[in-house]
FIVO-552430 format. One line per 3 residues: number of its first residue (from 1); for each residue x, y, z of N, C-alpha, C. Coordinates in nm, 4 decimals, m for minus. Layout:
NUM) X/Y/Z/X/Y/Z/X/Y/Z; ... .
end
This chain:
1) 9.1737/12.0256/5.0520/9.1486/12.1739/4.9567/9.1344/12.2665/5.0377; 9.1928/12.3955/4.9851/9.2373/12.4814/5.0715/9.1024/12.5636/5.0332; 9.0804/12.6822/5.1067/9.0200/12.7968/5.0841/9.0580/12.9282/4.9913 .
4) 9.0265/12.9662/4.8965/9.0726/13.0989/4.8222/8.9927/13.2254/4.8481; 9.0312/13.3768/4.9530/8.9555/13.4062/4.9499/8.9845/13.5184/4.8755; 8.9111/13.5932/4.7552/8.8797/13.7164/4.7311/8.8384/13.8476/4.8110 .
7) 8.9068/14.0042/4.7490/8.8258/14.1000/4.8577/8.7844/14.1530/4.7254; 8.6461/14.1823/4.6700/8.6594/14.3111/4.6068/8.5470/14.4055/4.7070; 8.5169/14.5209/4.6386/8.4324/14.6646/4.6725/8.3063/14.7204/4.6522 .
10) 8.2071/14.7128/4.6613/8.2113/14.8401/4.5199/8.0103/14.6894/4.4872; 7.9583/14.6520/4.5527/7.9984/14.6309/4.7582/8.0334/14.5478/4.7804; 8.1327/14.5775/4.9477/8.2013/14.4753/4.9926/8.1955/14.2983/4.9657 .
13) 8.2837/14.2555/4.8708/8.2129/14.1071/4.8551/8.3356/14.0082/4.9148; 8.3565/13.9283/4.9527/8.4038/13.7776/4.9641/8.3729/13.6821/4.8429; 8.4525/13.6506/4.7749/8.4638/13.5657/4.6682/8.5111/13.4466/4.7558 .
16) 8.4873/13.3448/4.7639/8.4982/13.2363/4.8166/8.4919/13.1144/4.6963; 8.6758/13.0476/4.7302/8.6590/12.9313/4.6174/8.7280/12.7784/4.7078; 8.6880/12.7254/4.6565/8.7647/12.5528/4.7863/8.6358/12.4765/4.8495 .
19) 8.7026/12.4645/4.9678/8.5901/12.4876/5.0181/8.5799/12.5204/5.2525; 8.4773/12.5686/5.2613/8.4479/12.6429/5.3807/8.4340/12.5454/5.4852; 8.5343/12.4609/5.5558/8.4624/12.3760/5.6490/8.5762/12.4547/5.7822 .
22) 8.5952/12.3075/5.8732/8.6883/12.3467/6.0221/8.7912/12.3941/5.9597; 8.8747/12.3790/5.8692/8.9370/12.3573/5.9039/9.0383/12.4975/5.8142; 8.9503/12.5167/5.7540/8.9483/12.6412/5.5848/8.8702/12.7650/5.6947 .
25) 8.7631/12.7779/5.8030/8.7018/12.8281/5.8277/8.7920/12.9471/5.8928; 8.8213/12.9559/5.9712/8.9577/13.0353/6.0748/9.0526/13.0796/5.9399; 9.0561/13.0819/5.8957/9.0715/13.1886/5.8171/9.0075/13.2922/5.6920 .
28) 8.9022/13.2037/5.7078/8.7653/13.3693/5.6107/8.7315/13.4094/5.8179; 8.7135/13.3508/5.9245/8.7394/13.4550/6.0600/8.8004/13.5947/6.0704; 8.9511/13.5352/5.9719/9.0794/13.5863/6.0350/9.0046/13.7684/5.9351 .
31) 8.9810/13.7269/5.7844/8.9676/13.8159/5.6580/8.8469/13.8429/5.6894; 8.7259/13.8536/5.7591/8.5718/13.9173/5.7958/8.6432/13.9831/5.9364; 8.7315/13.9484/6.0375/8.7679/14.0622/6.1358/8.8373/14.1653/6.0497 .
34) 8.8860/14.1684/5.9308/8.9414/14.3090/5.8569/8.8295/14.3710/5.8065; 8.8159/14.3237/5.7807/8.6473/14.3755/5.6805/8.5557/14.3735/5.7739; 8.4721/14.3282/5.8692/8.4063/14.4157/5.8958/8.4095/14.4882/6.0467 .
37) 8.5302/14.4753/6.0413/8.6009/14.6567/6.1291/8.6926/14.7397/6.1011; 8.6877/14.7163/5.9295/8.7388/14.8423/5.8635/8.6699/14.9912/5.8559; 8.5446/15.0114/5.8947/8.5019/15.1063/5.8863/8.3314/15.1202/5.9291 .
40) 8.2456/15.1762/5.9036/8.0655/15.1593/5.9080/8.0770/15.0545/5.7786; 8.0816/14.9555/5.8005/8.0456/14.8605/5.6782/7.8539/14.8037/5.7104; 7.7994/14.8776/5.6438/7.6525/14.8394/5.6458/7.5923/14.7273/5.5155 .
43) 7.7147/14.6568/5.4446/7.6521/14.5892/5.3256/7.7167/14.4813/5.3049; 7.7519/14.3526/5.2955/7.8270/14.2474/5.2494/7.7862/14.1671/5.1563; 7.8297/14.0762/5.0851/7.7916/14.0040/4.9713/7.9315/13.8715/4.9472 .
46) 7.8702/13.8131/4.9767/7.9580/13.6616/4.9483/7.9329/13.5618/4.8499; 7.9955/13.5502/4.7365/7.9892/13.5203/4.6176/8.0659/13.3791/4.6331; 7.9376/13.2667/4.6422/8.0037/13.1439/4.6159/7.9697/13.0589/4.5508 .
49) 8.0579/13.1203/4.4230/8.0030/13.0962/4.2493/8.1450/12.9763/4.2599; 8.2425/12.9860/4.3287/8.3362/12.8734/4.3799/8.3683/12.7430/4.4181; 8.2525/12.8461/4.5431/8.2898/12.7738/4.6762/8.2149/12.5744/4.5979 .
52) 8.2961/12.4821/4.6785/8.2662/12.3764/4.6756/8.1609/12.3030/4.7571; 8.1670/12.3283/4.8856/8.1500/12.2307/5.0168/8.1724/12.3798/5.1314; 8.0432/12.3523/5.1769/8.0003/12.4599/5.3368/7.9844/12.3403/5.3909 .
55) 8.0472/12.3729/5.5013/8.0100/12.2820/5.6648/7.9515/12.3181/5.7683; 7.9115/12.2990/5.9269/7.8416/12.4206/6.0009/7.9506/12.5130/6.0501; 8.0905/12.4747/6.0566/8.1937/12.6012/6.0956/8.2060/12.7407/5.9576 .
58) 8.1545/12.6807/5.8531/8.1192/12.7673/5.7071/8.0412/12.8468/5.7387; 7.9740/12.7994/5.8236/7.7817/12.8746/5.8230/7.7639/12.9256/5.9180; 7.8721/12.8657/6.0130/7.8658/13.0201/6.1183/7.9780/13.1293/6.1357 .
61) 8.0344/13.1218/6.0190/8.1365/13.2635/5.9524/7.9867/13.3382/5.9195; 7.9461/13.2862/5.8560/7.7806/13.3501/5.7643/7.7123/13.4389/5.8338; 7.6580/13.3639/5.9693/7.5306/13.3835/6.0602/7.6346/13.5191/6.2033 .
64) 7.7768/13.4534/6.1774/7.8575/13.6238/6.2492/7.8687/13.7471/6.2174; 7.8651/13.7268/6.0471/7.8678/13.8561/5.9860/7.7977/13.8902/5.9943; 7.6306/13.7751/5.9201/7.5193/13.8530/5.8992/7.4920/13.9891/6.0718 .
67) 7.5273/13.8876/6.1791/7.4296/13.9316/6.2751/7.5212/14.0724/6.3470; 7.6619/14.0766/6.3287/7.7300/14.1966/6.2884/7.6980/14.3045/6.2226; 7.6676/14.2701/6.0871/7.5780/14.3481/5.9935/7.4541/14.4435/6.0381 .
70) 7.3570/14.3388/6.0571/7.2310/14.2716/6.1185/7.2200/14.4330/6.2434; 7.3399/14.4430/6.3582/7.2959/14.5146/6.4349/7.3230/14.6780/6.3632; 7.3743/14.7224/6.2796/7.3760/14.8070/6.2393/7.3611/14.8923/6.1707 .
73) 7.1853/14.8037/6.1267/7.1144/14.8503/5.9553/7.1209/14.7890/5.8478; 7.2310/14.6824/5.8208/7.2913/14.6535/5.6614/7.2357/14.5037/5.7195; 7.2987/14.4690/5.5325/7.2685/14.3794/5.5629/7.3167/14.2291/5.4108 .
76) 7.3440/14.1460/5.4935/7.4122/14.0958/5.4435/7.3824/13.9448/5.2800; 7.4354/13.9360/5.1953/7.3920/13.8564/5.0996/7.4873/13.7750/5.0221; 7.3790/13.6274/5.0045/7.5028/13.5337/4.8996/7.4435/13.5121/4.7649 .
79) 7.4980/13.5820/4.6918/7.5455/13.5442/4.5900/7.5978/13.3995/4.4527; 7.4920/13.3299/4.4275/7.6177/13.2331/4.2455/7.6366/13.0804/4.3897; 7.5043/13.0424/4.4473/7.5930/12.9569/4.5746/7.5274/12.8449/4.4531 .
82) 7.6489/12.6413/4.4450/7.6314/12.6242/4.3985/7.4981/12.5115/4.4443; 7.4695/12.4192/4.3986/7.3261/12.3259/4.4453/7.3629/12.2697/4.5143; 7.4598/12.2303/4.5493/7.4627/12.1655/4.6836/7.5228/12.2906/4.8172 .
85) 7.5878/12.3451/4.7800/7.6308/12.4545/4.9219/7.4837/12.5187/4.9369; 7.4019/12.5453/4.8308/7.2134/12.6072/4.7859/7.1586/12.5123/4.9144; 7.1905/12.3892/4.8706/7.0761/12.2513/4.9538/7.1275/12.2738/5.0984 .
88) 7.2669/12.3351/5.1131/7.3113/12.3405/5.2769/7.2888/12.4316/5.3206; 7.2204/12.5544/5.2628/7.1780/12.6744/5.3047/7.0047/12.7257/5.3302; 7.0076/12.5825/5.2420/6.7923/12.6066/5.2692/6.7417/12.5233/5.3760 .
91) 6.8694/12.3788/5.4280/6.8730/12.3013/5.4759/6.8587/12.4352/5.6225; 6.9433/12.4156/5.6981/6.9667/12.4863/5.7820/6.8878/12.6348/5.8082; 6.8708/12.6871/5.7069/6.8437/12.8001/5.7364/6.9124/12.9357/5.7802 .
94) 7.0935/12.9218/5.8047/7.1501/12.9830/5.8977/7.1387/13.1922/5.7803; 7.0300/13.1430/5.6573/6.9976/13.2768/5.6461/6.8690/13.3259/5.5608; 6.8231/13.3933/5.5709/6.7491/13.4400/5.5159/6.6966/13.4331/5.3698 .
97) 6.5865/13.3155/5.2996/6.6180/13.2837/5.1803/6.5994/13.4548/5.0938; 6.5453/13.5077/5.1721/6.5440/13.6835/5.0427/6.6908/13.7462/5.0716; 6.8095/13.6655/5.1298/6.9363/13.6810/5.0852/6.9906/13.5927/5.0361 .
100) 6.9090/13.5064/4.9873/7.0523/13.4696/4.8853/6.9560/13.4532/4.6992; 7.0652/13.4772/4.6295/7.0424/13.5541/4.5333/7.1150/13.3882/4.4149; 7.0624/13.4003/4.2703/7.1253/13.3360/4.1593/7.1913/13.3748/4.1171 .
103) 7.2200/13.5340/4.1562/7.3539/13.5573/4.0905/7.3273/13.7306/4.0918; 7.4168/13.7805/4.1264/7.4607/13.9802/4.1006/7.3820/14.0047/4.0435; 7.2925/13.9798/3.9112/7.2121/14.0146/3.9008/7.0872/14.0319/3.9288 .
106) 6.9999/13.9539/3.9693/6.9528/13.9098/4.0583/6.9178/13.9865/4.2404; 7.0295/13.9789/4.2453/7.0729/14.0711/4.4165/7.0895/14.2800/4.3524; 7.1063/14.2686/4.1938/7.0976/14.3924/4.1715/6.9804/14.4607/4.1250 .
109) 6.9135/14.3757/4.0831/6.7390/14.3939/4.0718/6.6958/14.4279/4.1756; 6.7069/14.3565/4.3035/6.6987/14.3526/4.4714/6.6897/14.4935/4.5770; 6.8472/14.5103/4.5468/6.8750/14.6590/4.5753/6.8379/14.7332/4.5093 .
112) 6.7674/14.7410/4.4034/6.7068/14.8350/4.3039/6.5547/14.9112/4.3583; 6.4974/14.7662/4.3441/6.3296/14.7953/4.4436/6.3592/14.8061/4.5301; 6.4513/14.7348/4.6141/6.4596/14.8833/4.7377/6.4945/15.0259/4.7926 .
115) 6.5320/15.0278/4.7128/6.5967/15.1558/4.6984/6.4597/15.2830/4.6169; 6.3692/15.2464/4.5452/6.2679/15.3050/4.4146/6.2238/15.2989/4.5953; 6.1608/15.2204/4.7019/6.0485/15.1651/4.7542/6.1204/15.2793/4.8252 .
118) 6.2193/15.3198/4.9265/6.2567/15.4631/5.0015/6.2443/15.5582/4.9500; 6.2667/15.5969/4.8251/6.2624/15.7165/4.7390/6.1072/15.7388/4.7433; 6.0220/15.6097/4.7151/5.8774/15.7059/4.7194/5.8161/15.6239/4.8036 .
121) 5.8593/15.6272/4.9182/5.7939/15.6023/5.1126/5.7151/15.5377/5.0922; 5.7313/15.4259/5.0686/5.7224/15.2893/5.1008/5.6829/15.2022/5.1508 .
end
């Protein structure tokens, strides 16, 4: 099976469908190169609703994006991981648990809270 990558904006999002493994990770790397170097990107969301499989090669893609964006003071979030994919992420701890969300609504609540804290000087 292949990997389908759909790009959305506001916030910048890469929605992944299929398998992210040794054979398909180079496709995501190419897309990440485009996204990460397209401007002053401070946030990136990976929507894994349709991702069926994740290997170490795919995890390296997430880590690369996270390092790039965090060096610029930004954040990477993962939303909607399937149970098997979530288990892999939990085991390898490639992403901090505060960066993995069960839904877009959960991510939005988190972002609203962070912005409120900044506004209120917390």
